[in-house]
C-alpha positions as CSV (number, residue, x, y, z in Angstrom):
1,M,0.0,0.0,0.0
2,S,1.4,3.4,-1.0
3,T,1.8,6.1,1.6
4,E,1.6,9.9,1.3
5,R,2.0,12.7,3.9
6,V,-0.2,15.8,3.8
7,Q,-0.7,18.8,6.1
8,V,-4.5,18.9,5.8
9,L,-6.8,16.1,4.7
10,I,-10.4,17.1,4.1
11,I,-12.9,14.2,4.0
12,G,-16.0,15.2,2.1
13,S,-17.0,17.7,-0.5
14,G,-20.2,19.6,0.3
15,P,-20.3,23.3,1.3
16,A,-18.3,22.5,4.5
17,G,-15.5,20.6,2.8
18,Y,-15.1,23.0,-0.1
19,T,-15.1,26.1,2.2
20,A,-12.5,24.4,4.5
21,A,-10.5,23.8,1.4
22,I,-10.7,27.4,0.2
23,Y,-9.5,28.7,3.6
24,A,-6.8,26.0,4.1
25,A,-5.4,26.5,0.6
26,R,-5.3,30.3,1.0
27,A,-3.3,29.7,4.2
28,G,-0.7,27.8,2.2
29,L,-1.5,24.4,3.8
30,K,-1.9,22.5,0.5
31,P,-5.1,20.7,1.5
32,V,-6.0,17.4,-0.2
33,L,-9.7,16.8,-0.4
34,Y,-11.4,13.5,-1.2
35,Q,-14.9,13.9,-2.6
36,G,-16.4,10.7,-1.2
37,G,-19.3,8.7,-2.6
38,Q,-21.4,11.7,-3.5
39,P,-19.2,14.5,-4.7
40,G,-20.8,17.8,-3.8
41,G,-23.0,16.2,-1.1
42,Q,-26.8,16.6,-0.7
43,L,-26.9,19.8,-2.8
44,T,-26.2,17.8,-5.9
45,I,-29.7,16.3,-5.5
46,T,-31.3,19.7,-4.9
47,T,-32.7,21.8,-7.7
48,D,-33.1,25.5,-7.0
49,V,-31.2,27.1,-4.1
50,E,-32.6,30.5,-3.4
51,N,-31.5,31.1,0.2
52,Y,-27.7,31.1,-0.2
53,P,-26.2,34.7,-0.1
54,G,-24.5,35.9,-3.3
55,Y,-26.9,34.2,-5.7
56,P,-29.6,36.9,-6.2
57,E,-31.3,34.9,-8.9
58,G,-30.9,31.6,-7.2
59,V,-28.7,28.7,-8.4
60,M,-29.1,25.0,-9.1
61,G,-27.6,22.9,-6.4
62,P,-25.1,21.0,-8.6
63,Q,-23.9,24.3,-10.2
64,M,-23.4,25.8,-6.8
65,M,-21.1,22.9,-5.9
66,V,-19.2,23.3,-9.2
67,D,-18.6,26.9,-8.3
68,F,-17.4,26.0,-4.8
69,Q,-15.1,23.4,-6.3
70,K,-13.6,25.8,-8.8
71,Q,-12.9,28.3,-6.1
72,A,-11.2,25.7,-4.0
73,E,-9.1,24.6,-6.9
74,R,-8.2,28.2,-7.8
75,F,-6.2,28.5,-4.6
76,G,-4.5,25.1,-5.1
77,T,-6.6,22.5,-3.4
78,D,-5.8,19.0,-4.6
79,I,-9.3,17.6,-5.2
80,R,-9.5,13.9,-5.8
81,Y,-12.1,11.2,-6.4
82,G,-12.0,8.5,-3.8
83,L,-13.6,7.2,-0.7
84,V,-12.0,7.1,2.8
85,T,-12.6,3.5,3.8
86,N,-10.8,3.5,7.1
87,V,-9.1,5.8,9.6
88,D,-6.6,5.4,12.5
89,F,-6.7,8.4,14.9
90,S,-4.8,6.5,17.7
91,S,-1.6,8.4,17.1
92,W,-0.1,11.4,15.3
93,P,0.3,11.8,12.3
94,L,-3.3,10.7,11.7
95,K,-4.0,8.0,9.2
96,A,-6.7,7.4,6.6
97,T,-7.0,4.7,4.0
98,I,-8.4,5.6,0.6
99,D,-10.3,3.0,-1.4
100,E,-8.5,0.4,0.6
101,K,-5.3,0.9,-1.4
102,T,-3.7,4.2,-0.4
103,E,-2.7,5.4,3.0
104,I,-2.6,9.1,3.9
105,E,-0.6,10.3,6.8
106,A,-2.3,13.6,7.8
107,E,-1.0,16.2,10.1
108,S,-4.6,17.4,10.5
109,V,-8.0,16.1,9.4
110,I,-11.2,18.1,8.6
111,I,-14.3,15.9,8.5
112,S,-17.0,17.1,6.2
113,T,-18.8,13.9,5.4
114,G,-22.3,15.3,6.0
115,A,-25.5,13.4,6.7
116,S,-27.9,11.6,4.5
117,A,-31.7,12.0,4.7
118,K,-33.6,8.9,5.6
119,W,-36.1,8.0,2.8
120,L,-39.2,5.8,2.9
121,G,-37.9,3.6,0.1
122,I,-41.1,3.6,-1.9
123,E,-41.5,3.5,-5.6
124,R,-40.8,6.8,-7.5
125,E,-39.5,8.5,-4.4
126,Q,-36.1,9.2,-5.9
127,E,-37.4,9.7,-9.4
128,L,-39.5,12.6,-8.2
129,N,-36.9,14.0,-5.9
130,G,-36.6,17.7,-6.7
131,R,-39.9,17.5,-8.7
132,G,-42.2,17.7,-5.7
133,V,-40.4,15.3,-3.4
134,S,-38.0,16.7,-0.8
135,A,-36.4,15.9,2.5
136,C,-36.0,19.5,3.6
137,A,-39.0,21.8,4.2
138,V,-36.8,24.8,5.1
139,C,-34.9,24.4,1.9
140,D,-37.7,23.8,-0.5
141,G,-41.0,24.9,1.2
142,F,-41.0,28.3,-0.5
143,F,-41.6,26.7,-3.9
144,F,-44.9,25.4,-2.7
145,K,-46.4,28.7,-1.5
146,G,-50.2,28.6,-1.7
147,Q,-50.2,24.9,-2.7
148,D,-51.2,21.7,-0.9
149,V,-48.4,19.5,0.5
150,V,-47.9,16.3,2.5
151,I,-45.3,15.7,5.2
152,V,-44.4,12.3,6.6
153,G,-43.1,12.0,10.2
154,A,-44.0,12.2,13.8
155,G,-41.0,13.5,15.6
156,D,-39.9,17.0,16.5
157,T,-38.4,17.6,13.1
158,A,-41.6,16.6,11.3
159,A,-43.7,18.8,13.7
160,E,-41.3,21.8,13.2
161,E,-41.3,21.4,9.4
162,A,-45.1,21.0,9.3
163,T,-45.5,24.2,11.3
164,Y,-43.1,25.9,8.9
165,L,-44.9,24.7,5.9
166,S,-48.3,25.8,7.3
167,K,-47.1,29.4,7.0
168,L,-46.4,29.0,3.3
169,A,-48.7,26.3,2.0
170,N,-52.5,26.4,1.5
171,K,-53.0,23.0,3.2
172,V,-50.6,20.6,5.0
173,Y,-51.4,16.9,5.4
174,M,-49.3,15.3,8.1
175,L,-49.0,11.5,7.9
176,V,-48.4,9.8,11.2
177,R,-48.2,6.0,11.0
178,R,-49.3,5.4,14.6
179,D,-52.1,6.9,16.7
180,E,-49.7,9.2,18.5
181,M,-46.7,11.5,17.8
182,R,-43.2,11.2,19.1
183,A,-42.7,14.9,19.1
184,S,-42.5,16.9,22.3
185,K,-45.7,18.3,23.8
186,I,-44.9,21.9,22.8
187,M,-44.2,20.9,19.2
188,Q,-47.4,18.8,19.0
189,Q,-49.3,21.8,20.4
190,R,-48.0,24.0,17.6
191,V,-49.1,21.5,15.0
192,Q,-52.6,21.3,16.5
193,N,-52.9,25.0,16.7
194,A,-52.2,25.5,13.0
195,T,-55.6,25.6,11.3
196,N,-54.4,24.4,7.9
197,I,-52.6,21.3,9.2
198,E,-54.6,18.0,9.0
199,I,-53.1,15.1,10.9
200,L,-53.9,11.7,9.4
201,W,-53.3,9.1,12.1
202,N,-52.4,5.5,11.4
203,T,-51.6,6.5,7.9
204,E,-48.8,5.6,5.5
205,T,-47.8,6.5,2.0
206,D,-49.0,4.1,-0.6
207,K,-48.1,5.7,-3.9
208,L,-46.7,8.9,-5.4
209,I,-48.6,10.1,-8.4
210,G,-47.5,12.4,-11.2
211,E,-45.8,12.1,-14.6
212,E,-43.1,14.8,-14.7
213,D,-43.9,16.4,-11.3
214,L,-45.8,15.2,-8.3
215,T,-49.6,15.9,-8.5
216,A,-51.0,13.6,-5.8
217,V,-50.2,11.2,-3.0
218,Q,-52.2,8.0,-2.4
219,V,-52.2,7.1,1.3
220,V,-53.5,4.1,3.2
221,N,-54.9,3.7,6.7
222,N,-52.8,0.8,8.2
223,K,-55.7,-0.2,10.5
224,S,-58.7,-0.2,8.2
225,G,-56.8,-0.6,4.9
226,E,-58.8,2.3,3.4
227,K,-57.0,4.3,0.7
228,R,-57.4,8.0,-0.1
229,T,-55.8,10.2,-2.7
230,L,-54.6,13.6,-1.6
231,D,-54.1,16.3,-4.3
232,A,-50.7,17.6,-3.4
233,Q,-47.8,19.3,-5.2
234,G,-45.2,18.8,-2.5
235,F,-44.2,15.7,-0.5
236,F,-41.8,16.1,2.4
237,V,-40.1,13.2,4.1
238,A,-39.1,14.2,7.7
239,I,-38.2,10.9,9.3
240,G,-34.6,11.9,10.2
241,H,-31.1,12.0,8.9
242,K,-28.1,9.7,9.4
243,P,-24.7,11.3,9.7
244,N,-22.1,9.7,7.6
245,T,-19.7,9.0,10.4
246,D,-19.5,5.3,10.8
247,I,-15.8,5.0,10.0
248,F,-14.9,7.4,12.9
249,K,-16.6,5.3,15.6
250,G,-14.3,4.2,18.3
251,Y,-12.1,7.3,17.9
252,L,-14.5,10.3,18.0
253,D,-17.1,11.1,20.7
254,M,-20.6,11.0,19.2
255,D,-24.1,11.4,20.3
256,D,-26.6,8.5,20.2
257,S,-27.5,9.3,16.6
258,G,-23.9,9.3,15.4
259,Y,-23.4,13.1,15.1
260,I,-19.8,14.0,16.1
261,K,-19.5,16.0,19.2
262,T,-17.4,19.2,19.0
263,I,-16.2,21.6,21.7
264,P,-18.9,24.4,21.6
265,G,-17.9,27.4,19.5
266,T,-15.2,25.4,17.7
267,S,-14.8,22.5,15.3
268,K,-12.5,20.6,17.6
269,T,-13.3,17.0,18.5
270,N,-11.9,14.9,21.3
271,I,-8.9,14.0,19.1
272,P,-6.3,16.8,18.7
273,G,-5.9,17.6,15.0
274,V,-9.3,16.2,14.0
275,F,-12.0,18.8,13.3
276,A,-15.7,18.1,12.4
277,T,-17.7,20.4,10.2
278,G,-21.1,20.6,8.5
279,D,-23.9,18.1,8.9
280,A,-21.6,15.5,10.3
281,Q,-21.8,17.4,13.6
282,D,-24.8,19.7,13.1
283,K,-28.2,18.1,13.6
284,I,-30.1,21.3,14.2
285,Y,-29.6,23.7,11.3
286,R,-28.4,21.5,8.3
287,Q,-28.2,24.4,5.9
288,A,-25.6,25.1,3.2
289,V,-24.7,28.4,4.7
290,T,-24.2,27.0,8.2
291,A,-22.2,24.1,6.8
292,A,-20.0,26.6,4.9
293,G,-19.5,28.6,8.0
294,S,-18.4,25.6,10.0
295,G,-16.0,24.6,7.2
296,C,-14.3,28.0,7.6
297,M,-14.0,27.3,11.4
298,G,-12.5,23.9,10.6
299,A,-9.8,25.3,8.4
300,L,-8.9,28.1,10.9
301,D,-8.8,25.6,13.8
302,A,-6.6,23.3,11.7
303,E,-4.3,26.2,10.8
304,K,-3.9,27.1,14.5
305,F,-3.3,23.5,15.5
306,L,-0.6,23.0,12.8
307,A,1.2,26.2,13.9
308,E,1.2,25.0,17.6
309,K,2.3,21.5,16.6
310,E,5.2,22.9,14.6
311,L,6.3,25.0,17.6
312,E,5.9,22.0,19.9
313,L,8.2,19.8,17.6
314,L,10.8,22.6,17.4
315,E,10.9,22.9,21.1
316,A,11.3,19.1,21.4
317,E,14.3,19.2,19.1
318,V,15.9,21.9,21.0
319,A,15.4,20.1,24.3
């Protein structure tokens, strides 16, 4: 297995990874970025992005990530295709294996692996993704202003997104597959106080309808078996996200859902030299702009760590 030494290794290529790369490259740290299994992250499956500053006319998600990549490359980031398949953070320099054939010895690591939305796994769900189907109401709710939408989920996220949608949409159908919600009492109260939210208990999605774009959702009552077709132009899946952090388990402190814990106000993890950014550590905001901001933090934290490490090694030589 070939071995290579780098100052900054960036794992992941969404807004957090590319922003970290821009800052690290401008600082002369010669970052190497591996794009992972989904180059550009979740934004590559998003259509119009209208809430990111600097794009007054909006931008397509994939194009936005091309712009980020070009800016990172302009300052000298070495961007590579490849998947980090294993890491060893037990000693410094830190180690990462790429595609099980190349070993990187990294003086610092910035994790920007993101999180993936959980989907229902029903027919046509991915086909209509971006054409009426979404996993982010805050990102895409605006496009359904004055229309009828469906949201699936029963936790705090679903309740919050249903409430958000109720302020934009004409009608919100909320599908809850049991006869109760998992959301906190206050979030349930907000849903019930919204006059245009209709909760359909014991109800699951049976079929998504529409040729080019979503036009309706067929649902089924899982107790009576009764089916009903809801005219809806939007279908939001709010059953949670899974952070892409499995390869770091055993080294990094995480919460019960697998989100990496960072020292508040920083991107620092429990391992010196390892920094977590974007949706891999953020389960609250999950926006492109907050991910980019944390990518900046990761690069600045890494730059400071490397400067301190260099001083530490020099002092050790003198001693």
